[in-house]
N, C-alpha and C positions, 0 to 999 in steps of 0.2 A: 678753879685753876689758880695755882700759886703764882707769885710774882715772877720768878725766873721763867716759868713756862709762858706766862702772858707776855713778858718782855721779848722772848724769842719769836713770838708771833708778830710783834710790832716791828722789831729790827730785822730787816731782810739782809742787809750786808753793810759792812763798814769796819773800821778799826778805831780803837780808843786806847789810850794809856792812862793808867791811874798813878798818881804820885802822892806821896805823903812826906812832909818835911823835906821837900826838894829832892826826893829819892823816888825814882820810878820803881813801883812795886809789882805791877801786873800790866800785861798787854792783852787786850781782848780783841778778837777778830771774829766777825760773824759773816756767814755766807750760807744761804740756802738751808736753813734749819740746822745749821751746825755752828756752835760757838766754841772757840778755842780760848782758853785762859792760860797764858804763859806767865807763870809766877816767877818773879825775879828776886824775891826777897823771902827767905825762909821764915823769918819772924812775922812778916805780914800774914803768911799762910797760917801760922800757929794762932795768931790773934783772931783771924777770921773763923777758924775752926772752934776756938774756945768760945767765941761770942755768938756762933751760929745757933747754938742750942742751949737751953737752960738745963738740959738733962746732964747729969754728972757722970753716969756710967758710960763706958765705951760701947756696951751693948745697945743702949738706947740711942746713942749717936749713930751707930751703924744701922739700926733699924730705920731711923729717920732718913739717912742717906739712901738706903735701899728703897724706901717709899718714894723718895724724890726721883730716883733713877727710873722707877716704874712709871711714874707720871710722865717723865720725858719720853720714854719709849711709847707710851700710849698716844702721845701727841706727835710722834714721828720726829722728835728732836734729839740731837746728840750734843753732849758737852765733852770736850777733850781738855784735860788738865795736864800741863807741862811744867817742868821746872827748868829754867834757862834753855828752853827750846827742845827739851827731851820729854816726849809724852810719857806719863806714868799711869794715868787712869782715863778710861773712856766710859761714859755712861749714856744710857738712852738707847735710841733705835739702832745705831750702828755698832753697838758693843758686840763683840764676838768673844765671849768668855771661853776659856779652855776648861781645864779641870777645876779652876777656882770657883766656878759656879756652884760646885758642891759645898764650898765653904760659905760663899755669900748667899746661897739659896735663891739666886735670881740669874736670869740670862741678860740682864740690863746693865751689868757692871763688868767691865773688862779691865783687869789689872795688867797693864803692859810691862811694868817694872816693879816687882814686889820689893826689891831691895831699896829702890828710890822711895817708895811709899813709906817704908819703915824708917828710913833716915829722915824724911821730912816730918814725920809724926813724933819722933823722939827728940 
């Protein structure tokens, strides 16, 4: 069991905000096996994504993300990622992918706003 999955079993409910250099960058809310990450700073997101994996290729990073989403689904856990309160990706057990599951190759990733995802990653 990886750390985020383990953590979601420990934390049952609550809220926390993360700040860096006196700037609030993410709000995290947990409730009943669902954790919401409201990202407030685009550069923070890019730093996290760049540092999350030693893999250089986008394909390897996507495979790692896919594997993580499948782990969450197997554990009955859902992560929702939002930017300034607008959800753009849901992964795990409550993800309901539409046609994009043909692209991602899994039913554990729901891309709620593809344009938002692209803007955040570029």
